[in-house]
C-alpha positions as CSV (number, residue, x, y, z in Angstrom):
1,M,-84.8,102.4,-36.8
2,L,-87.6,102.0,-39.4
3,S,-86.5,98.5,-40.3
4,L,-87.1,97.3,-36.8
5,L,-90.8,97.9,-37.2
6,F,-91.3,96.6,-40.8
7,T,-93.0,93.3,-41.7
8,L,-96.3,92.3,-43.2
9,A,-99.9,91.7,-42.4
10,V,-102.8,90.2,-44.3
11,A,-106.5,90.3,-44.9
12,A,-108.8,88.6,-47.5
13,P,-112.1,88.4,-49.2
14,P,-114.5,85.9,-47.8
15,A,-114.3,82.4,-49.3
16,D,-115.5,79.1,-47.7
17,S,-112.7,77.6,-45.6
18,L,-110.7,80.8,-45.8
19,A,-113.6,82.6,-44.3
20,D,-113.6,80.1,-41.4
21,V,-110.0,80.7,-40.7
22,L,-110.5,84.5,-40.7
23,E,-113.5,84.2,-38.4
24,R,-111.6,82.1,-36.0
25,S,-108.8,84.6,-35.9
26,R,-111.3,87.5,-35.5
27,R,-112.8,85.8,-32.4
28,A,-109.4,84.9,-31.0
29,L,-108.0,88.4,-31.3
30,G,-111.2,90.2,-30.1
31,T,-111.5,92.3,-33.2
32,E,-115.0,93.3,-32.5
33,R,-114.0,94.5,-29.1
34,L,-111.2,96.7,-30.6
35,A,-113.7,98.3,-32.9
36,A,-116.0,99.1,-29.9
37,L,-113.3,100.8,-27.7
38,P,-114.1,104.5,-28.0
39,H,-110.4,105.7,-28.0
40,G,-108.5,102.5,-29.0
41,L,-105.9,100.6,-27.0
42,R,-102.4,101.3,-25.7
43,L,-99.7,98.8,-25.3
44,D,-96.5,99.4,-23.3
45,G,-93.3,97.4,-23.5
46,T,-89.7,97.2,-24.7
47,L,-87.8,96.8,-27.9
48,E,-84.5,94.9,-28.0
49,T,-82.0,95.2,-30.8
50,G,-78.6,93.6,-30.2
51,R,-77.6,94.7,-26.7
52,A,-79.8,97.8,-26.8
53,R,-83.1,97.9,-25.0
54,T,-85.6,100.8,-25.0
55,E,-89.2,101.5,-24.0
56,V,-91.9,101.5,-26.6
57,A,-95.6,102.4,-26.7
58,L,-98.2,101.6,-29.3
59,V,-101.6,103.2,-29.6
60,F,-104.1,102.0,-32.1
61,D,-107.9,102.0,-32.7
62,G,-110.7,100.4,-34.7
63,E,-110.2,102.6,-37.7
64,R,-106.6,101.3,-38.4
65,R,-105.0,104.5,-37.1
66,F,-102.0,104.0,-34.9
67,A,-98.8,105.6,-33.5
68,H,-95.6,103.8,-32.5
69,H,-93.3,105.6,-30.0
70,V,-89.8,104.5,-29.4
71,L,-88.7,106.3,-26.2
72,G,-85.3,107.2,-24.8
73,E,-82.1,107.6,-26.8
74,G,-82.8,107.5,-30.5
75,A,-86.4,108.4,-29.9
76,A,-88.7,108.2,-32.8
77,S,-92.4,108.1,-33.6
78,F,-94.1,106.3,-36.6
79,G,-97.8,106.6,-37.3
80,Y,-100.7,106.4,-39.6
81,D,-103.6,108.9,-39.4
82,G,-106.0,107.1,-41.8
83,E,-104.6,109.0,-44.8
84,S,-100.8,108.9,-44.7
85,A,-98.0,107.3,-42.8
86,W,-95.5,109.6,-41.1
87,L,-92.2,109.7,-39.2
88,E,-90.7,112.0,-36.6
89,A,-87.3,111.1,-35.2
90,A,-85.2,112.9,-32.6
91,D,-82.3,113.1,-35.1
92,G,-84.3,115.4,-37.3
93,G,-86.0,113.0,-39.7
94,A,-89.6,114.0,-40.2
95,G,-92.4,113.9,-42.7
96,E,-94.4,111.4,-44.7
97,L,-92.9,108.0,-45.4
98,D,-92.4,106.9,-49.0
99,A,-94.7,104.2,-50.5
100,D,-92.3,101.3,-49.7
101,D,-91.7,102.3,-46.1
102,A,-95.4,103.1,-45.6
103,V,-96.7,99.8,-46.8
104,R,-94.3,97.9,-44.5
105,L,-95.2,100.0,-41.5
106,L,-99.0,99.7,-42.1
107,A,-98.8,95.9,-42.6
108,T,-96.6,95.4,-39.6
109,T,-98.8,97.3,-37.3
110,W,-102.1,96.0,-38.6
111,F,-100.8,92.4,-38.1
112,L,-99.5,93.0,-34.6
113,T,-102.7,94.7,-33.4
114,G,-105.4,92.6,-35.2
115,Q,-106.3,95.7,-37.4
116,W,-105.8,93.5,-40.5
117,L,-109.1,91.8,-39.7
118,L,-111.1,95.0,-39.6
119,E,-113.5,95.6,-42.6
120,P,-112.9,96.5,-45.3
121,R,-109.7,94.3,-45.6
122,P,-107.0,95.8,-47.8
123,V,-104.9,92.7,-48.6
124,T,-105.7,89.6,-50.7
125,L,-105.3,86.2,-49.2
126,A,-105.5,82.5,-50.2
127,L,-105.5,79.3,-48.1
128,V,-102.6,77.3,-49.6
129,D,-101.7,74.6,-47.1
130,E,-102.9,73.1,-43.8
131,T,-101.4,70.7,-41.3
132,D,-102.6,69.2,-38.1
133,D,-101.7,72.3,-36.1
134,A,-101.8,75.3,-38.5
135,W,-103.2,76.9,-41.7
136,T,-100.8,78.6,-44.1
137,L,-102.2,81.6,-45.9
138,A,-100.5,83.2,-48.9
139,F,-100.9,87.0,-49.0
140,E,-100.3,89.8,-51.4
141,M,-100.2,93.4,-50.2
142,P,-100.6,95.7,-53.2
143,L,-100.3,99.1,-51.4
144,G,-97.5,101.1,-52.9
145,R,-95.2,98.2,-53.4
146,R,-96.3,94.6,-54.2
147,L,-95.4,92.4,-51.2
148,E,-96.1,88.7,-51.1
149,G,-95.5,86.1,-48.4
150,E,-97.1,83.6,-46.1
151,V,-98.8,83.7,-42.7
152,D,-99.4,80.8,-40.3
153,V,-102.5,80.6,-38.2
154,A,-102.7,78.2,-35.3
155,R,-105.6,75.7,-35.6
156,G,-106.1,75.2,-31.9
157,T,-106.3,78.9,-31.0
158,G,-106.9,80.9,-34.1
159,F,-104.0,83.2,-33.3
160,P,-101.5,84.2,-36.0
161,R,-98.2,82.7,-35.0
162,A,-95.7,83.7,-37.7
163,F,-95.5,85.4,-41.0
164,R,-92.6,85.7,-43.5
165,W,-91.6,87.2,-46.8
166,D,-88.5,87.6,-49.0
167,D,-86.7,90.9,-49.4
168,G,-84.4,90.1,-52.3
169,D,-82.4,87.1,-51.2
170,V,-83.1,87.6,-47.5
171,R,-86.0,85.9,-45.7
172,I,-87.7,88.1,-43.2
173,E,-89.8,86.3,-40.5
174,H,-91.7,87.3,-37.4
175,E,-92.9,85.0,-34.7
176,L,-95.8,86.0,-32.4
177,L,-95.7,84.4,-29.0
178,G,-97.8,84.2,-25.8
179,F,-101.0,86.2,-26.5
180,R,-102.4,88.3,-23.6
181,D,-105.7,90.0,-23.0
182,A,-106.4,93.7,-22.4
183,D,-110.0,94.7,-22.0
184,G,-111.1,91.9,-24.4
185,V,-108.5,92.5,-27.1
186,R,-105.7,90.0,-27.4
187,F,-102.2,90.9,-28.4
188,P,-98.8,89.1,-28.7
189,R,-96.7,89.3,-25.5
190,S,-93.5,88.8,-27.6
191,V,-92.7,89.4,-31.3
192,R,-89.3,88.0,-32.6
193,K,-88.0,89.3,-35.9
194,S,-85.3,87.4,-37.8
195,E,-83.5,88.1,-41.0
196,A,-81.9,85.2,-43.0
197,G,-82.4,83.1,-39.9
198,V,-80.5,85.5,-37.6
199,R,-82.4,87.3,-34.8
200,A,-82.7,91.0,-35.5
201,S,-85.0,92.4,-32.8
202,R,-87.6,91.5,-30.3
203,W,-90.7,93.4,-28.9
204,T,-92.0,92.5,-25.5
205,F,-95.4,94.0,-24.7
206,L,-95.8,94.1,-20.9
207,A,-99.3,95.7,-20.5
208,G,-102.3,96.9,-22.4
209,S,-105.1,99.2,-21.5
210,P,-107.8,101.3,-23.1
211,A,-106.3,104.5,-24.5
212,A,-107.2,107.9,-23.0
213,A,-109.5,110.2,-24.9
214,G,-107.6,112.2,-27.5
215,A,-104.3,110.2,-27.1
216,L,-104.3,108.8,-30.6
217,D,-105.5,112.1,-32.1
218,R,-102.6,113.9,-30.6
219,A,-100.2,111.2,-31.7
220,T,-101.4,111.2,-35.3
221,T,-101.9,114.9,-35.9
222,S,-99.3,116.9,-34.0
223,R,-96.3,114.6,-34.5
224,G,-95.1,114.6,-30.9
225,A,-96.5,117.8,-29.7
226,T,-99.4,117.7,-27.2
227,A,-102.4,120.1,-27.3
228,R,-104.4,121.6,-24.4
229,F,-106.9,124.4,-24.1
230,D,-106.9,127.3,-21.7
231,R,-110.6,127.9,-21.0
232,S,-109.9,131.3,-19.4
233,A,-108.7,132.6,-22.8
234,S,-111.0,133.9,-25.5
235,P,-111.2,131.8,-28.7
236,R,-111.1,135.0,-30.7
237,L,-107.7,135.8,-32.1
238,E,-106.0,139.1,-32.8
239,V,-106.1,139.3,-36.6
240,K,-104.7,141.6,-39.3
241,R,-106.0,141.5,-42.9
242,L,-103.6,142.3,-45.7
243,R,-104.7,143.9,-49.0
244,T,-104.3,140.5,-50.6
245,G,-107.0,139.2,-48.3
246,H,-104.6,137.0,-46.3
247,L,-105.1,136.8,-42.5
248,L,-102.3,137.3,-40.0
249,V,-102.3,136.1,-36.4
250,K,-100.0,136.5,-33.4
251,P,-99.0,133.4,-31.5
252,R,-96.7,133.5,-28.5
253,L,-93.7,131.2,-28.7
254,D,-92.1,130.2,-25.5
255,G,-93.9,133.0,-23.8
256,E,-92.7,135.7,-26.3
257,D,-94.5,137.8,-28.9
258,V,-92.4,137.2,-32.0
259,G,-94.6,138.9,-34.6
260,W,-97.2,138.2,-37.2
261,F,-97.8,134.7,-38.7
262,L,-99.8,133.9,-41.8
263,F,-102.9,131.8,-41.0
264,D,-102.5,129.1,-43.6
265,S,-104.7,126.1,-43.7
266,G,-102.8,124.9,-46.8
267,A,-99.5,124.6,-44.9
268,S,-98.7,121.1,-43.7
269,G,-96.6,122.4,-40.8
270,T,-95.7,125.5,-38.9
271,L,-92.9,127.7,-40.3
272,L,-90.7,130.0,-38.2
273,S,-88.3,132.5,-39.6
274,A,-84.6,131.8,-39.0
275,N,-84.2,135.3,-37.4
276,D,-86.8,134.5,-34.8
277,A,-85.5,131.0,-34.1
278,D,-82.1,132.6,-33.4
279,R,-83.7,135.2,-31.1
280,L,-85.5,132.5,-29.2
281,G,-82.3,130.5,-28.9
282,L,-83.8,127.4,-30.5
283,E,-81.4,124.6,-31.4
284,R,-81.8,123.4,-35.0
285,F,-81.6,119.8,-36.3
286,G,-82.2,117.8,-39.4
287,R,-82.9,119.1,-42.9
288,T,-86.0,119.3,-45.0
289,T,-87.4,120.9,-48.2
290,V,-90.5,123.1,-48.1
291,H,-92.5,122.9,-51.3
292,G,-94.8,125.5,-52.6
293,I,-96.9,125.8,-55.8
294,A,-94.4,128.3,-57.2
295,G,-91.1,127.1,-55.7
296,S,-89.4,125.4,-52.8
297,F,-86.7,126.2,-50.3
298,E,-84.6,124.5,-47.7
299,G,-85.4,124.4,-44.0
300,R,-84.3,122.9,-40.7
301,F,-86.2,121.7,-37.6
302,A,-86.4,123.2,-34.2
303,R,-88.4,122.2,-31.1
304,G,-90.0,124.9,-28.9
305,E,-91.3,124.7,-25.3
306,T,-94.8,126.1,-26.0
307,L,-96.9,127.7,-28.7
308,R,-100.0,129.6,-27.5
309,L,-102.6,130.9,-30.0
310,G,-105.8,132.1,-28.3
311,P,-107.0,129.3,-26.0
312,L,-104.8,126.6,-27.7
313,V,-101.5,125.7,-26.1
314,L,-99.1,123.3,-27.8
315,D,-96.4,121.8,-25.7
316,R,-93.2,120.8,-27.5
317,P,-94.2,122.3,-30.9
318,L,-92.1,121.4,-33.9
319,F,-91.1,124.2,-36.2
320,T,-89.6,124.2,-39.7
321,V,-87.1,127.0,-39.7
322,V,-86.6,128.8,-43.0
323,D,-85.4,132.1,-44.4
324,M,-88.6,134.0,-44.7
325,S,-87.2,136.9,-46.8
326,A,-88.6,135.7,-50.1
327,V,-92.0,135.0,-48.6
328,V,-92.0,138.5,-47.0
329,R,-91.3,140.1,-50.3
330,G,-94.3,138.4,-51.8
331,F,-96.7,139.6,-49.1
332,G,-95.2,143.1,-48.6
333,H,-95.5,142.7,-44.8
334,P,-93.2,141.5,-42.1
335,L,-93.8,137.8,-41.3
336,S,-92.3,135.7,-38.6
337,G,-93.8,132.4,-39.9
338,L,-96.8,130.5,-41.0
339,I,-99.4,128.8,-38.8
340,G,-100.2,125.4,-40.4
341,F,-101.8,122.0,-39.9
342,D,-100.1,120.9,-36.7
343,V,-101.5,124.0,-34.8
344,L,-104.9,123.8,-36.4
345,A,-105.4,120.0,-36.1
346,P,-106.6,119.9,-32.5
347,C,-109.1,122.7,-33.0
348,V,-112.4,123.7,-34.6
349,A,-111.3,126.8,-36.6
350,E,-113.9,129.5,-37.5
351,I,-112.8,132.0,-40.2
352,D,-114.5,135.1,-41.6
353,V,-112.1,136.4,-44.3
354,D,-114.0,139.7,-45.0
355,R,-114.3,140.7,-41.4
356,A,-110.8,139.5,-40.5
357,E,-112.1,137.2,-37.7
358,V,-110.6,133.9,-36.6
359,A,-111.6,131.8,-33.6
360,L,-110.1,128.6,-32.4
361,H,-112.6,126.5,-30.4
362,E,-112.0,123.5,-28.2
363,P,-113.8,120.7,-30.0
364,S,-116.0,119.8,-27.0
365,R,-117.1,123.4,-26.6
366,A,-117.5,124.5,-30.2
367,P,-120.7,126.6,-30.5
368,F,-122.1,125.0,-33.7
369,V,-125.5,123.3,-33.7
370,D,-127.9,122.4,-36.5
371,V,-125.1,122.9,-38.9
372,E,-124.9,121.1,-42.3
373,W,-121.5,119.5,-42.3
374,T,-119.5,118.2,-45.3
375,P,-116.8,115.5,-44.8
376,I,-113.2,116.3,-45.3
377,S,-110.1,114.1,-45.5
378,L,-106.6,115.0,-44.4
379,P,-104.1,113.5,-46.8
380,G,-100.6,115.0,-46.6
381,R,-101.9,117.0,-43.6
382,H,-104.2,119.2,-45.8
383,A,-107.9,119.6,-45.4
384,V,-109.4,118.2,-48.6
385,V,-113.1,118.5,-49.6
386,A,-115.0,116.9,-52.4
387,A,-116.4,119.3,-55.0
388,R,-117.8,119.3,-58.5
389,I,-116.3,121.5,-61.2
390,E,-118.7,122.0,-64.1
391,G,-120.2,118.6,-63.2
392,R,-116.8,116.8,-62.8
393,P,-115.8,115.4,-59.4
394,A,-112.7,117.0,-57.9
395,R,-110.8,117.0,-54.6
396,L,-109.8,120.5,-53.4
397,V,-107.4,121.6,-50.6
398,V,-109.0,124.3,-48.5
399,D,-106.2,126.9,-48.4
400,T,-106.5,130.2,-46.5
401,G,-102.9,130.9,-47.7
402,S,-104.0,131.2,-51.3
403,D,-105.4,134.5,-52.7
404,G,-106.6,132.8,-55.9
405,A,-110.2,131.6,-55.9
406,L,-109.5,128.3,-57.6
407,T,-106.2,126.8,-58.8
408,L,-106.2,123.5,-60.8
409,Q,-103.4,121.0,-61.4
410,P,-102.6,120.4,-65.1
411,S,-103.2,116.7,-64.9
412,F,-106.8,117.2,-63.7
413,S,-107.4,119.9,-66.3
414,R,-106.2,117.7,-69.1
415,E,-108.0,114.5,-68.0
416,S,-111.2,116.5,-67.4
417,G,-111.0,118.4,-70.7
418,L,-111.5,121.7,-68.9
419,L,-109.3,123.7,-71.3
420,D,-110.9,122.3,-74.5
421,G,-112.5,125.3,-76.2
422,R,-112.3,127.5,-73.1
423,A,-111.3,131.2,-73.3
424,T,-108.2,131.8,-71.3
425,R,-105.3,134.2,-71.2
426,P,-101.6,133.6,-70.2
427,G,-100.4,134.6,-66.8
428,R,-97.8,133.8,-64.1
429,L,-97.7,132.9,-60.5
430,T,-94.8,134.4,-58.6
431,G,-93.6,132.3,-55.7
432,A,-90.7,132.1,-53.2
433,S,-88.2,130.9,-55.7
434,R,-89.6,131.0,-59.3
435,R,-92.4,132.1,-61.6
436,V,-94.8,129.5,-62.9
437,P,-96.6,129.9,-66.2
438,V,-100.4,129.5,-66.0
439,R,-103.6,130.0,-68.0
440,V,-106.3,132.2,-66.4
441,G,-110.0,131.7,-67.1
442,A,-113.3,131.0,-65.3
443,I,-115.3,128.0,-64.0
444,D,-119.1,127.9,-63.9
445,P,-120.3,126.4,-61.7
446,L,-118.2,125.2,-58.8
447,V,-120.3,123.2,-56.3
448,L,-119.2,122.2,-52.8
449,A,-120.5,122.0,-49.2
450,G,-124.0,122.6,-50.4
451,R,-123.1,125.8,-52.2
452,R,-123.0,126.8,-55.8
453,F,-120.5,129.4,-57.0
454,A,-120.8,130.9,-60.5
455,D,-118.1,132.4,-62.7
456,V,-115.2,131.5,-60.4
457,A,-111.8,133.0,-61.5
458,T,-109.6,130.0,-62.1
459,T,-105.9,129.5,-62.5
460,F,-104.9,126.5,-64.7
461,L,-101.3,125.5,-64.0
462,D,-99.3,124.6,-67.1
463,E,-96.9,122.4,-65.1
464,D,-97.1,120.3,-62.0
465,G,-96.5,122.5,-59.1
466,G,-95.5,121.5,-55.5
467,G,-97.4,122.4,-52.4
468,A,-100.8,121.4,-51.2
469,A,-102.5,120.2,-54.3
470,S,-99.7,118.4,-56.1
471,E,-100.3,115.0,-54.5
472,S,-103.2,115.5,-52.1
473,A,-105.8,116.8,-54.4
474,D,-106.8,118.1,-57.9
475,G,-106.6,121.8,-57.0
476,I,-106.7,124.5,-54.3
477,L,-109.7,126.5,-53.0
478,G,-108.6,129.9,-52.0
479,L,-109.8,133.0,-50.1
480,P,-112.0,134.7,-52.7
481,V,-114.5,131.8,-52.7
482,L,-114.9,132.2,-49.0
483,S,-115.9,135.9,-49.3
484,G,-119.3,136.6,-47.6
485,L,-119.2,133.3,-45.7
486,R,-117.9,131.9,-42.4
487,L,-115.7,128.8,-42.9
488,V,-115.7,126.3,-40.1
489,L,-113.0,123.6,-40.2
490,D,-113.5,120.8,-37.6
491,Y,-110.2,118.9,-37.9
492,P,-110.8,116.4,-35.1
493,R,-114.1,115.3,-36.7
494,R,-112.9,115.7,-40.3
495,R,-115.6,118.0,-41.5
496,L,-116.3,121.5,-42.6
497,A,-119.2,123.9,-43.0
498,L,-119.8,127.1,-45.0
499,L,-122.2,129.3,-43.0
500,D,-124.0,132.5,-43.8
501,R,-123.1,135.4,-41.5
């Protein structure tokens, strides 16, 4: 199904006649209007492949975020949240796309929607030919995989009318036909894809309209689940604090209390124990591997009806079902699962580790004014904040599932020279499936979110671990650093604050 969506898009640095072509296309497609729409645009239509025809929806905005939804049999969603490209399919495929698939999906969608003309442009472009009715632009897209091809832009209208590239010996080409208007933004009514001259698929977009508030956020953060808030419920959660400092909360799944879940901002999804999935009668599908900093284990997917945690209600939540026995041994307390990114993403989460207090606020009603906010990014569905470690810039995952103050990846430690001449001692991290050798020392100072932390106990990994920090960041910021403070994670607005009590 992914191949039906893949093709390429372009953009370029300004240059004389090339700049004229891009400006003509920008005016033709209504790029400025797209950037001004508060919640983006939604297109509805159909996708035909052979004799099969299914409904599709595409939501996109002026920040290059988007979500494709292929509905009906073989349903699937593909999207981009500004940090990573993702997939969720009805047959069980789910997760982040690899670099090759991601670059094709990004380029395809940006070209179809006009997002390729938004600044800053990520693709290089050169004007290589012109005829009486069209300009031909050569493009190179260097994201993940180097892709080169050509794009034709109609002289009379400024609309892109075709683009093509070679995949090995096979020429892939898309034709864009019959542009239509939706609230000042123009989009192709029909897109025909051919492979080696043979028609492969066809999109037909029947209607376009401004997207509803929050529609794109739900699509790009909860992977098919939808979030709502019960304003009659208190934002304050029932919380238990373990001797390790970890916080446990009690969601209700499909109306039932299934036990305690670890409140884990470092988890990219929500885990559910296999025993509880059986008790709820949830059908499992697909397969996945759950990676942690000290091991990994296999899981399967299951779709529930509802997950309720405080005022938050997720409809159609997606769980990763795993054997929790190894995790439970590590914590010394019964656990039914982990609450992760997909539950937290619609909320403003307020956390006081020492007092064992957690509140989930509806973004429009969050009680924070005159607060000094620090931006975060969400690569790999982790909250990542910029910091300075003894003067060196670093990106740290904010992880309430980690009981270590600071854990650093070996590549970062090596490149930054942090272990040169530093007093450390050997140690081990014990995880779900293995023990990882580490060095233990201290960092002074750690600076982030307007705060300065002295003599921070630090774990220096000796080998690349999995989990939150392996690809998303240089290290992990854990519970001890948060002691004495209130952490506020505003996922929808991509920011955090560290507040005094």
